[in-house]
PDB file of N, CA, C and O in Angstrom:
ATOM      1  N   UNK A   1     -25.799 -26.960  60.844  1.00  0.00           N
ATOM      2  CA  UNK A   1     -25.090 -27.132  59.347  1.00  0.00           C
ATOM      3  C   UNK A   1     -26.187 -26.896  58.086  1.00  0.00           C
ATOM      4  O   UNK A   1     -25.648 -26.512  57.048  1.00  0.00           O
ATOM      5  N   UNK A   2     -27.452 -27.049  58.037  1.00  0.00           N
ATOM      6  CA  UNK A   2     -28.216 -26.932  57.049  1.00  0.00           C
ATOM      7  C   UNK A   2     -28.091 -25.239  57.018  1.00  0.00           C
ATOM      8  O   UNK A   2     -27.538 -24.856  55.987  1.00  0.00           O
ATOM      9  N   UNK A   3     -28.412 -24.371  57.754  1.00  0.00           N
ATOM     10  CA  UNK A   3     -28.583 -22.833  58.055  1.00  0.00           C
ATOM     11  C   UNK A   3     -26.963 -22.338  57.164  1.00  0.00           C
ATOM     12  O   UNK A   3     -26.927 -21.410  56.356  1.00  0.00           O
ATOM     13  N   UNK A   4     -25.662 -23.245  57.570  1.00  0.00           N
ATOM     14  CA  UNK A   4     -24.918 -22.617  57.071  1.00  0.00           C
ATOM     15  C   UNK A   4     -24.668 -23.233  55.434  1.00  0.00           C
ATOM     16  O   UNK A   4     -23.857 -22.685  54.687  1.00  0.00           O
ATOM     17  N   UNK A   5     -25.496 -24.464  54.997  1.00  0.00           N
ATOM     18  CA  UNK A   5     -25.131 -24.501  53.556  1.00  0.00           C
ATOM     19  C   UNK A   5     -25.993 -23.504  52.597  1.00  0.00           C
ATOM     20  O   UNK A   5     -25.594 -22.933  51.582  1.00  0.00           O
ATOM     21  N   UNK A   6     -27.475 -23.444  53.287  1.00  0.00           N
ATOM     22  CA  UNK A   6     -28.161 -22.821  52.847  1.00  0.00           C
ATOM     23  C   UNK A   6     -27.799 -20.715  52.859  1.00  0.00           C
ATOM     24  O   UNK A   6     -28.374 -19.912  52.123  1.00  0.00           O
ATOM     25  N   UNK A   7     -26.811 -20.403  53.830  1.00  0.00           N
ATOM     26  CA  UNK A   7     -26.670 -19.100  53.816  1.00  0.00           C
ATOM     27  C   UNK A   7     -25.648 -18.959  52.552  1.00  0.00           C
ATOM     28  O   UNK A   7     -25.815 -18.051  51.737  1.00  0.00           O
ATOM     29  N   UNK A   8     -24.384 -20.074  52.403  1.00  0.00           N
ATOM     30  CA  UNK A   8     -23.337 -19.883  51.457  1.00  0.00           C
ATOM     31  C   UNK A   8     -23.969 -19.984  50.044  1.00  0.00           C
ATOM     32  O   UNK A   8     -23.574 -19.235  49.150  1.00  0.00           O
ATOM     33  N   UNK A   9     -25.135 -21.079  49.789  1.00  0.00           N
ATOM     34  CA  UNK A   9     -25.598 -21.354  48.810  1.00  0.00           C
ATOM     35  C   UNK A   9     -26.648 -19.956  48.069  1.00  0.00           C
ATOM     36  O   UNK A   9     -26.880 -19.729  46.882  1.00  0.00           O
ATOM     37  N   UNK A  10     -27.147 -19.152  49.413  1.00  0.00           N
ATOM     38  CA  UNK A  10     -27.704 -17.834  49.048  1.00  0.00           C
ATOM     39  C   UNK A  10     -26.580 -16.585  48.030  1.00  0.00           C
ATOM     40  O   UNK A  10     -26.578 -15.913  46.999  1.00  0.00           O
ATOM     41  N   UNK A  11     -25.652 -16.968  49.363  1.00  0.00           N
ATOM     42  CA  UNK A  11     -24.410 -15.802  48.993  1.00  0.00           C
ATOM     43  C   UNK A  11     -24.140 -16.210  47.515  1.00  0.00           C
ATOM     44  O   UNK A  11     -24.361 -15.263  46.760  1.00  0.00           O
ATOM     45  N   UNK A  12     -23.725 -17.347  46.875  1.00  0.00           N
ATOM     46  CA  UNK A  12     -23.431 -17.942  45.633  1.00  0.00           C
ATOM     47  C   UNK A  12     -24.549 -17.383  44.269  1.00  0.00           C
ATOM     48  O   UNK A  12     -24.378 -16.959  43.126  1.00  0.00           O
ATOM     49  N   UNK A  13     -25.794 -17.685  45.203  1.00  0.00           N
ATOM     50  CA  UNK A  13     -26.556 -17.853  43.999  1.00  0.00           C
ATOM     51  C   UNK A  13     -26.973 -15.999  43.929  1.00  0.00           C
ATOM     52  O   UNK A  13     -27.624 -15.659  42.941  1.00  0.00           O
ATOM     53  N   UNK A  14     -26.624 -14.984  44.870  1.00  0.00           N
ATOM     54  CA  UNK A  14     -27.019 -13.408  44.460  1.00  0.00           C
ATOM     55  C   UNK A  14     -25.824 -12.964  44.109  1.00  0.00           C
ATOM     56  O   UNK A  14     -25.842 -11.761  43.851  1.00  0.00           O
ATOM     57  N   UNK A  15     -24.355 -13.691  43.952  1.00  0.00           N
ATOM     58  CA  UNK A  15     -23.471 -13.104  43.442  1.00  0.00           C
ATOM     59  C   UNK A  15     -23.236 -13.311  42.051  1.00  0.00           C
ATOM     60  O   UNK A  15     -22.670 -12.505  41.313  1.00  0.00           O
ATOM     61  N   UNK A  16     -23.943 -15.032  41.541  1.00  0.00           N
ATOM     62  CA  UNK A  16     -24.199 -15.122  40.187  1.00  0.00           C
ATOM     63  C   UNK A  16     -25.268 -14.568  39.239  1.00  0.00           C
ATOM     64  O   UNK A  16     -25.251 -14.613  38.009  1.00  0.00           O
ATOM     65  N   UNK A  17     -26.280 -13.991  40.106  1.00  0.00           N
ATOM     66  CA  UNK A  17     -27.280 -12.927  39.566  1.00  0.00           C
ATOM     67  C   UNK A  17     -26.738 -11.494  39.183  1.00  0.00           C
ATOM     68  O   UNK A  17     -27.177 -10.630  38.425  1.00  0.00           O
ATOM     69  N   UNK A  18     -25.935 -11.544  39.762  1.00  0.00           N
ATOM     70  CA  UNK A  18     -25.010 -10.078  39.416  1.00  0.00           C
ATOM     71  C   UNK A  18     -25.108  -8.815  40.442  1.00  0.00           C
ATOM     72  O   UNK A  18     -24.716  -7.671  40.209  1.00  0.00           O
ATOM     73  N   UNK A  19     -25.792  -9.346  41.760  1.00  0.00           N
ATOM     74  CA  UNK A  19     -26.002  -8.586  42.944  1.00  0.00           C
ATOM     75  C   UNK A  19     -24.548  -8.294  43.281  1.00  0.00           C
ATOM     76  O   UNK A  19     -23.497  -8.926  43.173  1.00  0.00           O
ATOM     77  N   UNK A  20     -24.947  -6.920  43.794  1.00  0.00           N
ATOM     78  CA  UNK A  20     -23.089  -5.929  44.260  1.00  0.00           C
ATOM     79  C   UNK A  20     -22.928  -6.597  45.275  1.00  0.00           C
ATOM     80  O   UNK A  20     -24.054  -6.746  45.749  1.00  0.00           O
ATOM     81  N   UNK A  21     -21.971  -7.247  46.093  1.00  0.00           N
ATOM     82  CA  UNK A  21     -21.767  -7.541  47.396  1.00  0.00           C
ATOM     83  C   UNK A  21     -22.333  -6.891  48.189  1.00  0.00           C
ATOM     84  O   UNK A  21     -23.408  -7.218  48.690  1.00  0.00           O
ATOM     85  N   UNK A  22     -21.626  -5.717  48.475  1.00  0.00           N
ATOM     86  CA  UNK A  22     -22.158  -4.591  49.146  1.00  0.00           C
ATOM     87  C   UNK A  22     -23.578  -4.548  49.490  1.00  0.00           C
ATOM     88  O   UNK A  22     -23.821  -4.230  50.655  1.00  0.00           O
ATOM     89  N   UNK A  23     -24.644  -4.822  48.663  1.00  0.00           N
ATOM     90  CA  UNK A  23     -26.032  -5.495  48.817  1.00  0.00           C
ATOM     91  C   UNK A  23     -26.197  -6.370  49.214  1.00  0.00           C
ATOM     92  O   UNK A  23     -27.067  -6.318  50.083  1.00  0.00           O
ATOM     93  N   UNK A  24     -25.668  -7.605  49.001  1.00  0.00           N
ATOM     94  CA  UNK A  24     -25.439  -8.738  49.401  1.00  0.00           C
ATOM     95  C   UNK A  24     -25.819  -8.498  50.795  1.00  0.00           C
ATOM     96  O   UNK A  24     -26.900  -8.612  51.372  1.00  0.00           O
ATOM     97  N   UNK A  25     -24.488  -8.087  51.246  1.00  0.00           N
ATOM     98  CA  UNK A  25     -24.064  -7.822  52.466  1.00  0.00           C
ATOM     99  C   UNK A  25     -25.316  -7.049  53.516  1.00  0.00           C
ATOM    100  O   UNK A  25     -25.785  -7.384  54.604  1.00  0.00           O
ATOM    101  N   UNK A  26     -25.537  -6.039  52.729  1.00  0.00           N
ATOM    102  CA  UNK A  26     -26.957  -4.937  53.861  1.00  0.00           C
ATOM    103  C   UNK A  26     -27.903  -5.719  53.952  1.00  0.00           C
ATOM    104  O   UNK A  26     -28.609  -5.579  54.950  1.00  0.00           O
ATOM    105  N   UNK A  27     -28.235  -6.727  53.044  1.00  0.00           N
ATOM    106  CA  UNK A  27     -29.731  -7.620  53.039  1.00  0.00           C
ATOM    107  C   UNK A  27     -29.434  -9.160  53.858  1.00  0.00           C
ATOM    108  O   UNK A  27     -30.193 -10.042  54.260  1.00  0.00           O
ATOM    109  N   UNK A  28     -28.147  -9.009  53.873  1.00  0.00           N
ATOM    110  CA  UNK A  28     -28.170 -10.440  54.520  1.00  0.00           C
ATOM    111  C   UNK A  28     -28.637 -10.433  55.891  1.00  0.00           C
ATOM    112  O   UNK A  28     -28.390 -11.478  56.493  1.00  0.00           O
ATOM    113  N   UNK A  29     -29.176  -9.640  56.470  1.00  0.00           N
ATOM    114  CA  UNK A  29     -29.809  -9.856  57.723  1.00  0.00           C
ATOM    115  C   UNK A  29     -31.111 -10.387  57.496  1.00  0.00           C
ATOM    116  O   UNK A  29     -31.397 -11.153  58.415  1.00  0.00           O
ATOM    117  N   UNK A  30     -32.314 -10.263  56.366  1.00  0.00           N
ATOM    118  CA  UNK A  30     -33.166 -10.407  56.494  1.00  0.00           C
ATOM    119  C   UNK A  30     -33.052 -11.961  55.981  1.00  0.00           C
ATOM    120  O   UNK A  30     -34.073 -12.639  56.096  1.00  0.00           O
ATOM    121  N   UNK A  31     -32.163 -12.424  55.558  1.00  0.00           N
ATOM    122  CA  UNK A  31     -31.889 -14.186  55.342  1.00  0.00           C
ATOM    123  C   UNK A  31     -31.717 -14.652  56.800  1.00  0.00           C
ATOM    124  O   UNK A  31     -32.225 -15.710  57.171  1.00  0.00           O
ATOM    125  N   UNK A  32     -31.212 -14.098  57.384  1.00  0.00           N
ATOM    126  CA  UNK A  32     -30.480 -14.672  58.615  1.00  0.00           C
ATOM    127  C   UNK A  32     -31.503 -14.299  59.795  1.00  0.00           C
ATOM    128  O   UNK A  32     -31.935 -15.227  60.480  1.00  0.00           O
ATOM    129  N   UNK A  33     -31.878 -13.089  60.041  1.00  0.00           N
ATOM    130  CA  UNK A  33     -33.054 -13.276  61.278  1.00  0.00           C
ATOM    131  C   UNK A  33     -31.677 -12.177  62.032  1.00  0.00           C
ATOM    132  O   UNK A  33     -31.992 -11.376  62.913  1.00  0.00           O
ATOM    133  N   UNK A  34     -30.609 -12.256  61.685  1.00  0.00           N
ATOM    134  CA  UNK A  34     -29.788 -11.512  62.465  1.00  0.00           C
ATOM    135  C   UNK A  34     -29.419  -9.730  61.860  1.00  0.00           C
ATOM    136  O   UNK A  34     -29.090  -9.428  60.713  1.00  0.00           O
ATOM    137  N   UNK A  35     -29.613  -8.742  63.088  1.00  0.00           N
ATOM    138  CA  UNK A  35     -29.411  -7.876  62.200  1.00  0.00           C
ATOM    139  C   UNK A  35     -28.208  -6.876  62.777  1.00  0.00           C
ATOM    140  O   UNK A  35     -27.504  -7.431  63.620  1.00  0.00           O
ATOM    141  N   UNK A  36     -27.914  -5.744  62.525  1.00  0.00           N
ATOM    142  CA  UNK A  36     -26.950  -5.114  62.763  1.00  0.00           C
ATOM    143  C   UNK A  36     -26.569  -4.934  64.225  1.00  0.00           C
ATOM    144  O   UNK A  36     -25.430  -5.200  64.607  1.00  0.00           O
ATOM    145  N   UNK A  37     -27.473  -4.502  65.009  1.00  0.00           N
ATOM    146  CA  UNK A  37     -27.599  -4.330  66.394  1.00  0.00           C
ATOM    147  C   UNK A  37     -26.644  -5.441  67.002  1.00  0.00           C
ATOM    148  O   UNK A  37     -25.497  -5.302  67.425  1.00  0.00           O
ATOM    149  N   UNK A  38     -27.607  -6.840  66.916  1.00  0.00           N
ATOM    150  CA  UNK A  38     -27.278  -8.422  67.537  1.00  0.00           C
ATOM    151  C   UNK A  38     -25.784  -8.136  66.857  1.00  0.00           C
ATOM    152  O   UNK A  38     -24.864  -7.872  67.631  1.00  0.00           O
ATOM    153  N   UNK A  39     -25.532  -8.182  65.484  1.00  0.00           N
ATOM    154  CA  UNK A  39     -24.162  -8.629  65.262  1.00  0.00           C
ATOM    155  C   UNK A  39     -22.882  -7.639  65.935  1.00  0.00           C
ATOM    156  O   UNK A  39     -21.665  -7.811  65.869  1.00  0.00           O
ATOM    157  N   UNK A  40     -23.552  -6.715  66.495  1.00  0.00           N
ATOM    158  CA  UNK A  40     -22.738  -5.602  67.331  1.00  0.00           C
ATOM    159  C   UNK A  40     -22.612  -5.887  68.425  1.00  0.00           C
ATOM    160  O   UNK A  40     -21.539  -5.602  68.957  1.00  0.00           O
ATOM    161  N   UNK A  41     -23.579  -6.517  69.149  1.00  0.00           N
ATOM    162  CA  UNK A  41     -23.393  -6.928  70.782  1.00  0.00           C
ATOM    163  C   UNK A  41     -22.606  -8.353  70.505  1.00  0.00           C
ATOM    164  O   UNK A  41     -21.488  -8.485  71.002  1.00  0.00           O
ATOM    165  N   UNK A  42     -23.029  -9.145  69.920  1.00  0.00           N
ATOM    166  CA  UNK A  42     -22.580 -10.270  70.110  1.00  0.00           C
ATOM    167  C   UNK A  42     -21.578 -10.387  69.480  1.00  0.00           C
ATOM    168  O   UNK A  42     -21.478 -11.537  69.052  1.00  0.00           O
ATOM    169  N   UNK A  43     -20.166  -9.286  69.000  1.00  0.00           N
ATOM    170  CA  UNK A  43     -19.039  -9.276  68.390  1.00  0.00           C
ATOM    171  C   UNK A  43     -18.111  -8.373  69.532  1.00  0.00           C
ATOM    172  O   UNK A  43     -16.885  -8.384  69.642  1.00  0.00           O
ATOM    173  N   UNK A  44     -19.172  -7.540  70.391  1.00  0.00           N
ATOM    174  CA  UNK A  44     -18.556  -6.679  71.205  1.00  0.00           C
ATOM    175  C   UNK A  44     -18.042  -5.224  70.804  1.00  0.00           C
ATOM    176  O   UNK A  44     -17.322  -4.463  71.451  1.00  0.00           O
ATOM    177  N   UNK A  45     -18.753  -5.023  69.265  1.00  0.00           N
ATOM    178  CA  UNK A  45     -18.415  -3.793  68.751  1.00  0.00           C
ATOM    179  C   UNK A  45     -19.532  -2.930  68.588  1.00  0.00           C
ATOM    180  O   UNK A  45     -20.575  -3.461  68.968  1.00  0.00           O
ATOM    181  N   UNK A  46     -19.682  -1.583  68.074  1.00  0.00           N
ATOM    182  CA  UNK A  46     -20.945  -0.775  68.093  1.00  0.00           C
ATOM    183  C   UNK A  46     -21.300  -0.895  66.531  1.00  0.00           C
ATOM    184  O   UNK A  46     -20.510  -1.080  65.606  1.00  0.00           O
ATOM    185  N   UNK A  47     -22.830  -0.726  66.473  1.00  0.00           N
ATOM    186  CA  UNK A  47     -23.522  -1.048  65.409  1.00  0.00           C
ATOM    187  C   UNK A  47     -22.902  -0.307  64.175  1.00  0.00           C
ATOM    188  O   UNK A  47     -22.962  -0.785  63.042  1.00  0.00           O
ATOM    189  N   UNK A  48     -22.142   1.209  64.542  1.00  0.00           N
ATOM    190  CA  UNK A  48     -21.921   1.752  63.337  1.00  0.00           C
ATOM    191  C   UNK A  48     -20.904   1.421  63.217  1.00  0.00           C
ATOM    192  O   UNK A  48     -20.286   1.985  62.314  1.00  0.00           O
ATOM    193  N   UNK A  49     -20.060   0.208  64.130  1.00  0.00           N
ATOM    194  CA  UNK A  49     -18.610  -0.179  63.308  1.00  0.00           C
ATOM    195  C   UNK A  49     -18.920  -1.265  62.525  1.00  0.00           C
ATOM    196  O   UNK A  49     -18.287  -1.612  61.528  1.00  0.00           O
ATOM    197  N   UNK A  50     -20.166  -1.949  63.103  1.00  0.00           N
ATOM    198  CA  UNK A  50     -20.741  -3.161  62.175  1.00  0.00           C
ATOM    199  C   UNK A  50     -21.075  -2.404  60.636  1.00  0.00           C
ATOM    200  O   UNK A  50     -20.668  -2.722  59.519  1.00  0.00           O
ATOM    201  N   UNK A  51     -21.899  -1.380  61.021  1.00  0.00           N
ATOM    202  CA  UNK A  51     -22.360  -0.697  59.453  1.00  0.00           C
ATOM    203  C   UNK A  51     -20.900  -0.264  58.292  1.00  0.00           C
ATOM    204  O   UNK A  51     -20.686  -0.185  57.082  1.00  0.00           O
ATOM    205  N   UNK A  52     -20.382  -0.130  59.214  1.00  0.00           N
ATOM    206  CA  UNK A  52     -19.165   0.568  58.341  1.00  0.00           C
ATOM    207  C   UNK A  52     -18.420  -0.574  57.760  1.00  0.00           C
ATOM    208  O   UNK A  52     -17.716  -0.430  56.761  1.00  0.00           O
ATOM    209  N   UNK A  53     -18.586  -1.874  58.460  1.00  0.00           N
ATOM    210  CA  UNK A  53     -18.073  -2.823  57.714  1.00  0.00           C
ATOM    211  C   UNK A  53     -18.428  -3.550  56.464  1.00  0.00           C
ATOM    212  O   UNK A  53     -17.900  -4.095  55.495  1.00  0.00           O
ATOM    213  N   UNK A  54     -20.071  -3.169  57.192  1.00  0.00           N
ATOM    214  CA  UNK A  54     -20.973  -3.961  55.971  1.00  0.00           C
ATOM    215  C   UNK A  54     -20.922  -3.141  54.703  1.00  0.00           C
ATOM    216  O   UNK A  54     -20.961  -3.718  53.616  1.00  0.00           O
ATOM    217  N   UNK A  55     -20.865  -2.272  54.757  1.00  0.00           N
ATOM    218  CA  UNK A  55     -20.501  -0.950  53.376  1.00  0.00           C
ATOM    219  C   UNK A  55     -19.709  -1.334  52.846  1.00  0.00           C
ATOM    220  O   UNK A  55     -19.648  -1.554  51.636  1.00  0.00           O
ATOM    221  N   UNK A  56     -18.449  -1.598  54.142  1.00  0.00           N
ATOM    222  CA  UNK A  56     -17.276  -1.848  52.843  1.00  0.00           C
ATOM    223  C   UNK A  56     -16.165  -0.233  53.272  1.00  0.00           C
ATOM    224  O   UNK A  56     -15.094   0.040  52.729  1.00  0.00           O
ATOM    225  N   UNK A  57     -16.767   0.463  54.210  1.00  0.00           N
ATOM    226  CA  UNK A  57     -15.748   1.633  54.591  1.00  0.00           C
ATOM    227  C   UNK A  57     -15.139   1.094  55.725  1.00  0.00           C
ATOM    228  O   UNK A  57     -14.364   1.931  56.188  1.00  0.00           O
ATOM    229  N   UNK A  58     -15.149   0.214  56.278  1.00  0.00           N
ATOM    230  CA  UNK A  58     -13.920  -0.661  56.995  1.00  0.00           C
ATOM    231  C   UNK A  58     -13.486  -1.482  56.398  1.00  0.00           C
ATOM    232  O   UNK A  58     -13.658  -1.456  55.179  1.00  0.00           O
ATOM    233  N   UNK A  59     -12.801  -2.469  56.954  1.00  0.00           N
ATOM    234  CA  UNK A  59     -11.987  -3.856  56.506  1.00  0.00           C
ATOM    235  C   UNK A  59     -11.203  -4.408  57.949  1.00  0.00           C
ATOM    236  O   UNK A  59     -10.222  -5.002  57.501  1.00  0.00           O
ATOM    237  N   UNK A  60     -11.165  -4.479  59.029  1.00  0.00           N
ATOM    238  CA  UNK A  60     -10.769  -4.642  60.096  1.00  0.00           C
ATOM    239  C   UNK A  60     -11.337  -6.078  60.042  1.00  0.00           C
ATOM    240  O   UNK A  60     -12.521  -6.411  60.072  1.00  0.00           O
ATOM    241  N   UNK A  61      -9.694  -7.241  59.913  1.00  0.00           N
ATOM    242  CA  UNK A  61     -10.067  -8.692  59.623  1.00  0.00           C
ATOM    243  C   UNK A  61     -10.770  -9.285  60.442  1.00  0.00           C
ATOM    244  O   UNK A  61     -11.381 -10.314  60.153  1.00  0.00           O
ATOM    245  N   UNK A  62     -10.803  -8.590  61.889  1.00  0.00           N
ATOM    246  CA  UNK A  62     -11.289  -9.282  63.316  1.00  0.00           C
ATOM    247  C   UNK A  62     -12.237  -9.385  63.030  1.00  0.00           C
ATOM    248  O   UNK A  62     -12.756 -10.501  63.031  1.00  0.00           O
ATOM    249  N   UNK A  63     -13.096  -7.982  62.546  1.00  0.00           N
ATOM    250  CA  UNK A  63     -14.550  -7.872  62.662  1.00  0.00           C
ATOM    251  C   UNK A  63     -15.054  -8.312  61.443  1.00  0.00           C
ATOM    252  O   UNK A  63     -16.253  -8.592  61.446  1.00  0.00           O
ATOM    253  N   UNK A  64     -14.379  -8.458  60.296  1.00  0.00           N
ATOM    254  CA  UNK A  64     -14.629  -9.156  59.012  1.00  0.00           C
ATOM    255  C   UNK A  64     -15.009 -10.742  59.136  1.00  0.00           C
ATOM    256  O   UNK A  64     -16.020 -11.178  58.585  1.00  0.00           O
ATOM    257  N   UNK A  65     -14.115 -11.592  59.912  1.00  0.00           N
ATOM    258  CA  UNK A  65     -14.165 -12.745  60.370  1.00  0.00           C
ATOM    259  C   UNK A  65     -15.534 -12.654  60.993  1.00  0.00           C
ATOM    260  O   UNK A  65     -16.507 -12.976  60.311  1.00  0.00           O
ATOM    261  N   UNK A  66     -15.669 -12.288  62.088  1.00  0.00           N
ATOM    262  CA  UNK A  66     -16.740 -12.693  63.215  1.00  0.00           C
ATOM    263  C   UNK A  66     -17.820 -11.998  62.421  1.00  0.00           C
ATOM    264  O   UNK A  66     -18.413 -11.704  63.458  1.00  0.00           O
ATOM    265  N   UNK A  67     -18.454 -11.571  61.650  1.00  0.00           N
ATOM    266  CA  UNK A  67     -19.625 -11.081  60.846  1.00  0.00           C
ATOM    267  C   UNK A  67     -20.086 -12.203  60.181  1.00  0.00           C
ATOM    268  O   UNK A  67     -21.202 -12.720  60.130  1.00  0.00           O
ATOM    269  N   UNK A  68     -18.764 -12.553  59.560  1.00  0.00           N
ATOM    270  CA  UNK A  68     -19.079 -13.675  58.552  1.00  0.00           C
ATOM    271  C   UNK A  68     -19.016 -15.448  59.342  1.00  0.00           C
ATOM    272  O   UNK A  68     -19.339 -16.525  58.840  1.00  0.00           O
ATOM    273  N   UNK A  69     -18.474 -15.135  60.707  1.00  0.00           N
ATOM    274  CA  UNK A  69     -18.833 -16.562  61.370  1.00  0.00           C
ATOM    275  C   UNK A  69     -19.992 -16.482  61.584  1.00  0.00           C
ATOM    276  O   UNK A  69     -20.698 -17.484  61.465  1.00  0.00           O
ATOM    277  N   UNK A  70     -20.500 -15.301  61.950  1.00  0.00           N
ATOM    278  CA  UNK A  70     -21.847 -15.167  62.590  1.00  0.00           C
ATOM    279  C   UNK A  70     -23.097 -15.783  61.102  1.00  0.00           C
ATOM    280  O   UNK A  70     -23.971 -16.638  61.248  1.00  0.00           O
ATOM    281  N   UNK A  71     -22.876 -15.254  60.195  1.00  0.00           N
ATOM    282  CA  UNK A  71     -23.614 -15.335  59.188  1.00  0.00           C
ATOM    283  C   UNK A  71     -23.080 -16.914  58.310  1.00  0.00           C
ATOM    284  O   UNK A  71     -23.183 -17.157  57.108  1.00  0.00           O
ATOM    285  N   UNK A  72     -22.609 -17.638  59.214  1.00  0.00           N
ATOM    286  CA  UNK A  72     -22.105 -19.032  58.450  1.00  0.00           C
ATOM    287  C   UNK A  72     -21.675 -18.938  56.930  1.00  0.00           C
ATOM    288  O   UNK A  72     -21.859 -19.812  56.082  1.00  0.00           O
ATOM    289  N   UNK A  73     -21.098 -17.776  56.760  1.00  0.00           N
ATOM    290  CA  UNK A  73     -20.412 -17.690  55.379  1.00  0.00           C
ATOM    291  C   UNK A  73     -18.957 -17.507  55.472  1.00  0.00           C
ATOM    292  O   UNK A  73     -18.463 -17.072  56.513  1.00  0.00           O
ATOM    293  N   UNK A  74     -17.933 -17.940  54.016  1.00  0.00           N
ATOM    294  CA  UNK A  74     -16.993 -17.819  54.692  1.00  0.00           C
ATOM    295  C   UNK A  74     -16.655 -16.101  54.073  1.00  0.00           C
ATOM    296  O   UNK A  74     -17.317 -15.453  53.262  1.00  0.00           O
ATOM    297  N   UNK A  75     -15.253 -15.674  54.884  1.00  0.00           N
ATOM    298  CA  UNK A  75     -15.117 -14.173  55.053  1.00  0.00           C
ATOM    299  C   UNK A  75     -14.899 -13.687  53.651  1.00  0.00           C
ATOM    300  O   UNK A  75     -15.621 -12.826  53.148  1.00  0.00           O
ATOM    301  N   UNK A  76     -13.808 -14.296  52.975  1.00  0.00           N
ATOM    302  CA  UNK A  76     -13.243 -14.441  52.136  1.00  0.00           C
ATOM    303  C   UNK A  76     -14.303 -13.962  50.787  1.00  0.00           C
ATOM    304  O   UNK A  76     -14.157 -13.038  49.987  1.00  0.00           O
ATOM    305  N   UNK A  77     -15.360 -14.948  50.898  1.00  0.00           N
ATOM    306  CA  UNK A  77     -16.719 -15.064  49.614  1.00  0.00           C
ATOM    307  C   UNK A  77     -17.560 -13.250  50.251  1.00  0.00           C
ATOM    308  O   UNK A  77     -17.924 -12.264  49.610  1.00  0.00           O
ATOM    309  N   UNK A  78     -17.563 -13.494  51.406  1.00  0.00           N
ATOM    310  CA  UNK A  78     -18.498 -12.396  52.039  1.00  0.00           C
ATOM    311  C   UNK A  78     -17.897 -10.719  51.530  1.00  0.00           C
ATOM    312  O   UNK A  78     -18.609  -9.892  50.960  1.00  0.00           O
ATOM    313  N   UNK A  79     -16.783 -10.561  51.816  1.00  0.00           N
ATOM    314  CA  UNK A  79     -15.697  -9.364  51.528  1.00  0.00           C
ATOM    315  C   UNK A  79     -15.003  -9.453  50.757  1.00  0.00           C
ATOM    316  O   UNK A  79     -13.950  -8.818  50.821  1.00  0.00           O
ATOM    317  N   UNK A  80     -15.355 -10.485  49.424  1.00  0.00           N
ATOM    318  CA  UNK A  80     -14.426  -9.758  48.391  1.00  0.00           C
ATOM    319  C   UNK A  80     -13.145 -10.038  48.321  1.00  0.00           C
ATOM    320  O   UNK A  80     -12.414  -9.228  47.751  1.00  0.00           O
ATOM    321  N   UNK A  81     -12.555 -11.324  48.922  1.00  0.00           N
ATOM    322  CA  UNK A  81     -11.319 -11.441  49.174  1.00  0.00           C
ATOM    323  C   UNK A  81     -10.813 -11.630  50.487  1.00  0.00           C
ATOM    324  O   UNK A  81     -11.637 -11.237  51.313  1.00  0.00           O
ATOM    325  N   UNK A  82     -10.071 -11.952  50.851  1.00  0.00           N
ATOM    326  CA  UNK A  82      -9.274 -12.198  52.132  1.00  0.00           C
ATOM    327  C   UNK A  82      -9.041 -10.549  52.701  1.00  0.00           C
ATOM    328  O   UNK A  82      -8.405  -9.581  52.284  1.00  0.00           O
ATOM    329  N   UNK A  83      -9.922 -10.819  53.876  1.00  0.00           N
ATOM    330  CA  UNK A  83      -9.865  -9.379  54.821  1.00  0.00           C
ATOM    331  C   UNK A  83      -8.357  -8.460  54.673  1.00  0.00           C
ATOM    332  O   UNK A  83      -7.272  -9.033  54.575  1.00  0.00           O
ATOM    333  N   UNK A  84      -8.450  -7.505  54.674  1.00  0.00           N
ATOM    334  CA  UNK A  84      -7.387  -6.389  54.546  1.00  0.00           C
ATOM    335  C   UNK A  84      -7.374  -6.208  55.984  1.00  0.00           C
ATOM    336  O   UNK A  84      -8.320  -6.346  56.759  1.00  0.00           O
ATOM    337  N   UNK A  85      -5.948  -5.820  56.287  1.00  0.00           N
ATOM    338  CA  UNK A  85      -5.911  -5.033  57.898  1.00  0.00           C
ATOM    339  C   UNK A  85      -5.747  -3.747  57.706  1.00  0.00           C
ATOM    340  O   UNK A  85      -4.594  -3.324  57.790  1.00  0.00           O
ATOM    341  N   UNK A  86      -6.875  -2.774  57.392  1.00  0.00           N
ATOM    342  CA  UNK A  86      -7.480  -1.646  58.040  1.00  0.00           C
ATOM    343  C   UNK A  86      -8.425  -1.495  58.796  1.00  0.00           C
ATOM    344  O   UNK A  86      -9.617  -1.715  58.581  1.00  0.00           O
ATOM    345  N   UNK A  87      -7.903  -1.098  59.745  1.00  0.00           N
ATOM    346  CA  UNK A  87      -8.420  -0.878  60.850  1.00  0.00           C
ATOM    347  C   UNK A  87      -9.735   0.590  60.860  1.00  0.00           C
ATOM    348  O   UNK A  87     -10.708   0.832  61.574  1.00  0.00           O
ATOM    349  N   UNK A  88      -9.266   1.104  59.988  1.00  0.00           N
ATOM    350  CA  UNK A  88     -10.002   2.882  59.916  1.00  0.00           C
ATOM    351  C   UNK A  88     -11.740   2.170  59.528  1.00  0.00           C
ATOM    352  O   UNK A  88     -12.696   2.928  59.366  1.00  0.00           O
TER     353      UNK A  88
END
């Protein structure tokens, strides 16, 4: 529970400081210790697919929810709104 609170707090603080959300997502692995290769393995996705979701180039709601759940943050805040159904 502590980790979840800290991650959400960090997300809110970084957003309040004006950091672009894509930059926050790209650096969240440093806060959590969970990098893209591990995210990919945990979600059964390719690392390239995870990278595309982190960068905002893809927006599959299932993958977005999975990433947010692993990082213990709300998907709608981590990906700037409800996940869009765009599997590309």
